[in-house]
C-alpha positions, 0 to 999 in steps of 0.5 A, spaced: 454 482 526 452 489 526 449 492 520 453 495 515 449 500 513 448 503 519 455 503 521 457 506 514 452 511 516 455 513 523 461 513 520 460 519 515 458 523 520 455 531 519 460 535 518 460 542 517 462 545 511 470 547 510 472 551 504 479 551 500 481 558 504 481 554 510 485 548 508 491 552 505 491 556 512 491 549 515 496 547 511 501 553 512 500 553 519 502 545 519 497 544 525 491 540 527 484 545 526 480 545 532 474 542 527 472 537 524 469 539 517 468 537 510 469 540 504 463 543 499 463 541 492 469 537 488 476 537 490 479 537 497 476 535 504 477 536 511 482 539 514 489 538 511 494 538 518 491 533 523 497 530 526 499 533 532 507 533 532 511 532 538 505 529 542 506 522 541 511 517 544 515 517 538 516 524 535 512 524 528 514 530 523 513 531 516 519 530 511 521 537 510 521 540 503 528 541 499 528 548 502 524 548 508 526 550 515 522 545 519 515 542 519 511 548 518 514 549 512 514 542 510 506 542 511 505 549 507 500 549 501 503 549 494 501 556 491 494 556 488 496 560 482 503 561 478 508 555 476 507 548 479 511 547 485 513 540 487 510 538 493 514 535 499 512 527 502 508 530 507 504 534 502 503 528 498 500 525 504 495 530 506 493 531 499 491 524 499 488 524 506 484 529 503 481 526 497 480 519 501 476 524 506 471 526 500 469 519 498 463 516 500 462 510 504 461 504 499 458 496 500 458 490 496 458 483 496 465 482 496 471 486 498 475 485 492 483 486 492 487 485 485 494 486 485 500 485 481 506 482 485 514 482 482 518 477 485 526 476 483 529 469 482 536 468 482 539 463 476 546 460 478 551 458 473 549 451 471 542 453 471 540 452 479 535 457 481 533 460 488 528 465 491 528 471 492 533 474 489 537 477 495 543 471 493 548 474 488 548 471 481 555 470 481 559 469 474 555 466 469 549 467 473 543 471 472 536 474 475 529 473 473 523 477 475 517 474 475 510 477 475 504 474 478 497 477 479 493 475 485 486 476 487 482 476 493 475 476 494 472 477 501 465 476 502 461 481 506 457 476 510 462 472 514 465 466 513 466 467 505 472 468 501 476 466 495 483 467 492 486 466 486 493 467 482 496 467 476 503 468 473 505 472 468 511 469 467 519 470 468 524 474 464 531 477 466 531 483 470 536 487 467 539 488 460 546 485 463 541 479 466 538 478 459 545 478 456 548 473 461 541 469 460 542 469 452 549 466 453 546 461 458 542 458 451 536 463 453 532 457 456 524 458 457 523 454 464 527 454 470 526 448 476 526 450 483 525 443 486 520 441 490 515 446 493 513 446 501 506 444 500 503 437 502 504 434 495 512 437 494 511 437 487 516 441 483 516 448 482 517 450 475 518 457 473 516 459 466 517 465 461 510 464 459 503 466 463 501 460 467 494 457 469 491 460 474 489 457 481 482 459 484 479 456 490 475 458 496 477 459 503 475 455 508 477 457 515 478 464 518 476 466 510 474 473 512 480 475 516 484 482 514 491 480 516 493 488 515 490 488 523 493 481 525 491 474 523 485 475 527 482 482 524 475 481 521 470 486 518 468 489 524 475 491 527 476 494 520 469 498 520 471 500 528 478 503 526 478 510 530 478 517 524 482 520 529 490 520 527 492 519 534 487 514 536 489 510 529 496 510 531 494 507 538 490 502 535 496 500 530 501 500 535 497 495 539 497 490 533 504 491 533 505 489 540 501 483 538 505 481 531 512 484 531 514 487 538 521 487 536 520 492 530 520 499 531 514 503 532 515 507 526 516 501 521 511 498 524 506 504 523 508 505 516 507 498 514 500 497 518 498 504 515 500 502 508 497 495 509 491 497 511 490 502 505 491 497 500 488 491 503 482 492 507 475 496 506 476 501 511 472 507 511 474 513 508 475 517 513 479 512 516 483 512 510 484 519 511 487 518 518 492 513 516 495 518 511 496 523 516 499 518 520 504 517 515 505 524 513 507 525 521 513 520 520 520 521 520 524 520 514 519 520 508 522 521 502 519 523 495 520 522 488 516 525 482 514 521 475 514 515 478 511 509 474 508 503 478 507 496 475 501 498 472 504 503 468 501 508 471 505 515 473 505 519 480 508 522 485 512 516 490 512 517 498 518 512 500 520 509 507 526 506 508 528 501 514 535 498 512 535 495 519 530 490 517 532 491 510 525 493 508 523 499 504 516 501 503 513 505 497 506 509 496 505 512 489 499 517 489 497 521 483 498 528 485 492 532 481 487 527 485 490 524 491 488 518 489 492 512 491 495 509 485 499 503 488 503 501 495 509 496 494 515 493 499 521 491 497 524 487 503 527 480 505 523 476 499 525 483 494 518 483 491 514 489 489 507 489 489 501 494 486 494 495 487 490 494 481 483 494 484 481 495 491 474 496 493 467 492 494 464 489 488 457 485 487 461 481 481 461 474 482 468 471 484 472 469 478 480 467 477 484 473 475 486 475 469 492 474 464 494 481 464 496 487 468 489 491 468 
């Protein structure tokens, strides 16, 4: 395998310095800057409008702001002085891109991803429970929301990975569900019936935190499924830093894994997965954000709190044909990605708690959101 250190150094490049004034100008013009450049000092880095609009097979355009007249105004930089101005979805993603591009590549023994995932269960009248919240509860029924902390440790050296999970318990999803639950006797456990595992044991959902499962993966352990079932660390490190080239690479993954999906829905899902579940290099992460900034239909919502209790600005994508919604929550001050969530056929959300290289020893996830 090619030495990781040399790959990281090669990816870092030797870009000349760019100032904040340059970036503001790039934003206001809403076009690709002609040079690759790096910020001096703390703050935003690289050019802020690297997606070519109209040159792609599927038209890409940043979502216009509430008073915008087109893509150029949607990409305009917020004023440097004066009252705070709400950013458009495209601007939020470009700030996130700049945040990623100033980061230094890192490494470690394991790439760790810790998430808190939520899943809904429907409890029918009489106590029957079914996954995953898409079925109406009906009279006398209610819905539960179960939180689970999951953690993967993927080794730097090939062939090693660990997977852990721990339920934090299930509770009525809404106030109305709580009233129906109390009327049903306020049960503390629910039997969902035999699992689809080899043992076929009953799956019991509890209101209390459960024991952690933690085991080593033996087959295809070092795979990053955001790039398909056979994505490897080498594949992740080889991803292009140019948004157009990254788009082409992700569409190759889409053709192999979900050929019937639309390009926009696939690009949104794959880019979000790349950001949350792979050790992609900083400039690649920046390119993924720029790619997302160019997708049509993005919405923005201020002051959104994720499952970890962190507040930021949410950029959302909705694909009704697939009953799928994606949302990225970004800290608008720093550009840091706080969480990536999805709501779809299994009606679940996931929020990133930790994502990055570590030298820690693999262990089971904690019994709390942290």
